[in-house]
N, C-alpha and C positions, 0 to 999 in steps of 0.2 A: 504494500500500500504506500501511496505517496503522502508525504507531509508537506508538499509544496502548496502553500495556501493561495498563491497567485494563480494557480491553474484550476479554475472552477470546473473544468470538464472531467477531472479525475474523480473517480468514485471514492468517497471517504467512508471508512468504517467507523461507525459510532457505537460505543458501548454505553448503554444506559443502565445504571444500577438502580433498581426499584421499579416495580410494575404497578405503581399506584396511579391515581388519576393524572398527576402531573407528568410522570414518565411516559405513560401511554399516549397522552395527548401530544407530547413533544415528538414521539415517534411518528404519529400521524402527520404532524406538520412537516417534519423533515422529509418523509417519503413522498409528500405532496409537492416537494420542491424539484420538479423536473427530474426525478429519479437520480439525484446526485449522490444519494446516500445508501449505504448498506447498514441496517440497524440490527444490533443484537441487544436484547433486554435480558437482564439477570435479576431474578426475584428470589428472595430467601424463602418465602412461603409457598405453599402448594397452589396449583391452579384453582381459583375459586369456582370455575365452571364445573370442576370435577369433585373437589373436596369442599364440604361446607365448613366455613369458618365459625359457625355458631353465632350466638347472640350475647356472649359473655362480656364483650367490650363494644357493644353497639353504640353508635353515636350518629344520629341522623344529620345529614348535611343539608343546609338550606342554601341553594344556589341563587345568587342574585344576578343583576345585569353584568357585573364584572365577569363572573364565571361564564355566563351565557354568551357574552361578547367574544370570549376566547373560543368557545365551542362552535359557534355558528360560522367561523371561518372555514370549517371543514363541512362539506355538503352532507346534510341529513343528520349530523351529529346532535345538534340542539334538539331536533324533533325526537330522536331516539331516546335521549336522556329524559326528556319531559314525559314521554310515553311510559317510562319506567318509574316515574316520580309520583308523589302524591301532591295534588294541587290543594293546598290548604286555603280554605276560603273563610273559616271562622276561628277566632280565638276564644277559648272557653276558660274563664277564671273560676277556680273552685275555692270556697271558703270552708273553714273547719265546721261551721254550723250546717253544712250541707247545701247552702245556697250557691247558685252559679250565675255567672254573667256572661252572656254570649256577645262577642264583638265581631261583627262581619268585617272582613277585609275588603277594601276598595279594589285591591289587585291581588290575585292569587299568589301565594308563596309556594314554590315548588321544592319539596323535600325528598331526599332519597338516601337510603342507607349506603354507606361508603362501599360495601362489598357489591351492592347492586350497580353502583356507578362504575366500578371497575369492570364488572361483567359486561356492561353495555359498551364501554370503550374497547374492551378486548374483542368483543364480537364484531364491532364496526371495523376495527383495525385489521383483524385476521380475515375478514370477508373480502378485503381489497388487496392485501399484500401477503405474499407467501415466500417461503424459502427459495432462493438465497437472499432476497432483498430484505426479508424480515425473519428473524429467529427469536423466539421467546423461550427462555429457559427458566423453569420454576425449580424450587428446592435447591437453589444455588446461592451460597453465601460468599460475599466478597471478603477476602482475607488480606488485602493489601496490594502493593505493587512490587514488581521486580525493580530494585533500586537502579535508577539511571546513573549514567556517568557524571552528569552535572546536575546540581540542584539549585543553581542560581536562577532567580525568578525570570531574569531576562531571556535565558535560552533554555529553560526547563521544558521537558516534554515527557509526559507519562506515556509509555509505549506498551507496556505489558502489565496486565492485571491478573492477580492471583485469586482463584475461586476454589470453593470446596462444594462438591455435590453431596448434599445431606442425605440423599437416599442410598447412594453407593459408598459414601464415606471415602471418596477419592478426591485428590487435589488435581487442578489443571490450571494452565495459564492461557490467557487470551490476549492477542495483539490487537491494537486499535490505533486509529488516528485521533479520535476524540473520545474523551471520557466525561460522562454527565452523571453527577451524583444527584439522583432523585429519590433517595432512600430514607426520607423522613427525618423526624426530629432526632432520632438516635443514629444518624448517618455514619456509616463506616467510611464513606468517601471523605466526609468532612474531617474525620480523625486522620485520614491519610494526608489531607492538606495541612493540618496542624503539625503533623510529624515531619513534614518535608520543608516547611517554610516558617520561620519565626514571625513573619508579617501576617500570617493567616491565623490570627487569634480569634476565638469565639467565646461567647458567654452564655452557657446554658443555665437556666434557673427554673425551679419548680414554681408554679402558680400556687397561691395559698389554698385554693379549693381543690377538692378531690371529687370523684364521681363514681357511681355504681350504676350499672345498666339495669333497666327494667324492661322486660319483654313479656307481653301477655298475648299468646297466639289466639287467633280467631276460633280455634277448635276447643281450647281449654279454658276460655274465660267465662265469667259468670255474669256478663253484662249484655245488654242489647243497645248498640250504639248507633245504628243507622248505616249510612253508606260511606263513612270516612270523610276525610277532608277537614278535620278539626285538629287544632293545636291546643291540648289541655295543659294547664299549668296551675301549680300551687305555689304561691309566693310567700305565704305567711304560715308555714309549718312551724317554724320557730324563727328566731331573729336572723338566722344565717342559712337556712336550708330551703332549697327550692326543687320542685319536680317539674319536668317538661316531657310531655309525651305526644307523639304524633299518632293520630287515629287513622289507620289504613282502611282501604276499601273492603278487606276481608274480615273486618272487625277486630283485627289485632291492634295492640298498642305497643309503641316502640319508643324508648327514650331513656332518660337518666334522672337520677336524684343527685343533686350537687350540694356540697356542704363544705364548711371550713375544715381543712385536714387536721388542724390542731384541736378541734372540738369534734372528735370523731365518734359520735354515738352510733352511727350507722355501721361502722366496722365491728362493733361489739355484738351485733345481731348474729347469732350462731345457730338458731333453730327456727323452724316454721312458726312455732308458737310465739317466739319473741318478735318475729316479723309481723305476724298477725296483730299482736298487741300494739306494735309501733304504728302500723297503718290505721288501726281502729282509733287510736288516740289522736293522731295527727291529720289524717285524710281518710275519713270513713268511706267516702265515695269510692276511692281507689281500692280500699279493702274489699268492698262488695264486688268489684270487677275481677278480683284475683282468685283463681282456683288454688288448691293446695299445690298443684304442679307448678304454677306460676310463682308461688311463694318459695318453693324449693329452689327453683332456678335463681330467684333473687338472692337467697341466702348463699348459694354457691358461687355467684358471680364475684369476681375480685374487686377490691377497691382500687381504682386507677387514678394516677396523677398525670398531669400534663406539664411538659417542659417547654418553656419558651427559649428561643435561640436568637442571638444577635451575632452576626459575623462582621469582621473588619473588611473582608472582601469575598467575592464569590467565584473568582477565577484564579487559576494557578498556571503561570506560564502562558502558552499559546493554545493549549488543547485540552484544558480540564475546567469544568464548571460545576458549581452547586446551584440547585434550583428548587423552588418550592420549600417544603418544611425543612429540608436539609440546610437551606440558607437562612430561613427566617420563620421558625416555628412560633405560633402564637397561641394565646389562650382562646378557647372556643367561645368566650363570653359574648363576642359580637358577631360570631359566625363568619369570620373572614379567612380562616385557614385554607380551605379548598379554593375559595374564590380568588385569593391573592396568589395561590400556587398556579392556578390556571392562567391568571393574568400574566404571570412570569413568562409562560410559554408564548403568549401573544406578543409580549414586548420583545423577547428574544427573536422571534420570527421577523418582526419589523426591523430589528437591527441587522439581521442577515440580509434583508432586502436592501437596507441602506448601505451596507458595506459589501454587497455583491458576494455573499457567502465567504467572506474573509473572516475566519473564526478568530484569528488573533486580535483583530480590531473589534469584532462584535462582542466577544466575551469581556474584553477590557471595558468597553462602553456599558455592558450590562451592569458591572460593578458600579461604575461611575453614576449611571442614571437611575439605578434601582435601589441603591443602598439607603438613601435618605427616606424614600417611601417605605422600604421594607422595615427599617428601624421604627418608622412612625406607626406602622400597623401593629407592631409588637407592643409599643407603648399604649396605643389607643385601646387595644384589646385587654391589656392588663389593668389600666387605670381609668377608663371612662366609666364602666359599670362599678359602683361602689359596693363594698361589703356591708357597710353600715346601713341599717334599715332607715334611719332618718335621712341619710344622704340619698338613699334609693328613692324615697318619696320626693326629695328636692330635685333629683335628676329628672323624674317624670314631669314635674312642674316646669322645669327649665326647658324641656323639650317642647311642651305646649306653647310656652312663650316664644321660643325660637321659631316655631312654625308660623306664628302670627307675624313676627318681625320680618321673616323672610318674605312673606306674602306682601307686606307693606313696603319693605325696602330691600328688594332682592339683590341690589348692587352692593349692599353693605353686610348682609347677613346670609350665611349659608343655610340650607334647609336643615331640618332635624337630622341627627347623626346617621340614622339608619337609611334615610334617603340619600345622604351624601355617599355612604359606603357602597350603595348599589349603583352609583354612577361612575363608569370608567373614565369619564371626562374630568372628574374631580380627584386630584391626587391625594393619596393618604397624607402626605406632608402638609398639604393645605388644610386638611381637616385637623391635623395635629396642632397647627398654629392656632386655629380657632378654639381648640379645647385645652390649650396649654395651662391656663389658670385653673380650670376645673380639675384637670388631672393632678396638679400639685396638691389641691385640697384633698382629693381622694387618696392620693399616695400617703399623705400625712395621717389621714384618718385610719387607713388600713394598717399602717405601722403601729399606731397607738392601740388599735383593737387587737392585733396579733400579739403585741407585747403583753396585754392584759390576759390573754388566753394561754400564754406560755407557762 
């Protein structure tokens, strides 16, 4: 394979580590670029079309216009994803006393389980491209790189990647022209970057909240919910715990219970009876919907934490790049993880257009142009939604006022934050500047609250 970046006619072999939404969409974009690329994808987990991942770490994804703007650049992809999604048209707020409040949405919110999204992207990709232009390898763990002769950033080139087949327990090496790390918040490729260059520092940090998945299948639940399309939430279970569930068309409910990790009463639930008692006391409506099987699943599901990541740079030398959660993992509080990752692909594709597929230029510019926005979305997701119940109420009031001000003086005030986040024309850094004062207030409040709980 040639590493001559000036010769756009030479086929470039691209190794993508990670077959999540970001990596799969990038493969589709690159193969759509006049057949200039040969793509090999390596994924540590099994093929989700063959092996079920289960619901133990389920976390529904709400795609907004940022995400769909990236998807619709590939013919039929947006439609295929929406066909597999739930169109949420009503928000249902539940109170401890059993009362509910239904709030219709003016515009449907499309939600999809991450595994279902991956399946759609896989099916769309493999229906169009085949071996040798596309190879997807599951159950393959990236173990590092074969050390190059030079590790100076100016002339560095990763040429050979080391993998381990987890099924056969054998090691093998793969040569490539380009390496893309799309392997998530716990990225092995990012660790490779950090080990090879002192300038590639990154900062991982746990968010203060944790979550536990709740899944109630349509066959084993005890409720009659209608035809789906509702987002159910309990915001006042106690001061810091919230439940969010998507109601699907088959009657199933899919979502999470979120709580402050240091005040971890949820993790202490170890039996069906304890779970039943917890739901009876805090959200009796949900308790009525859960069968014993659903409660057993909930008890056995792990408590999960989310890591945020900020990187100093996203490229290494002329042929290696981090993208998506590997570059900027965020808290799920604002629903921007998958949307910002898909937007990365769209931005990179535009840079390849701008620089005529000169990767040395394009990936350097990706760091330059994306870093400010990527850091901004990490901060926004961590510090716009407050932990404090009082600030949570204040945040809702501020959003209402912001909506009125934007309507009266659109040239001076941005729309409410969720509207801004869904608009790809509004940069994350612009939203960050608008909310900088509020985030400082939330950050100080969070620090005081967590100190009290320690």
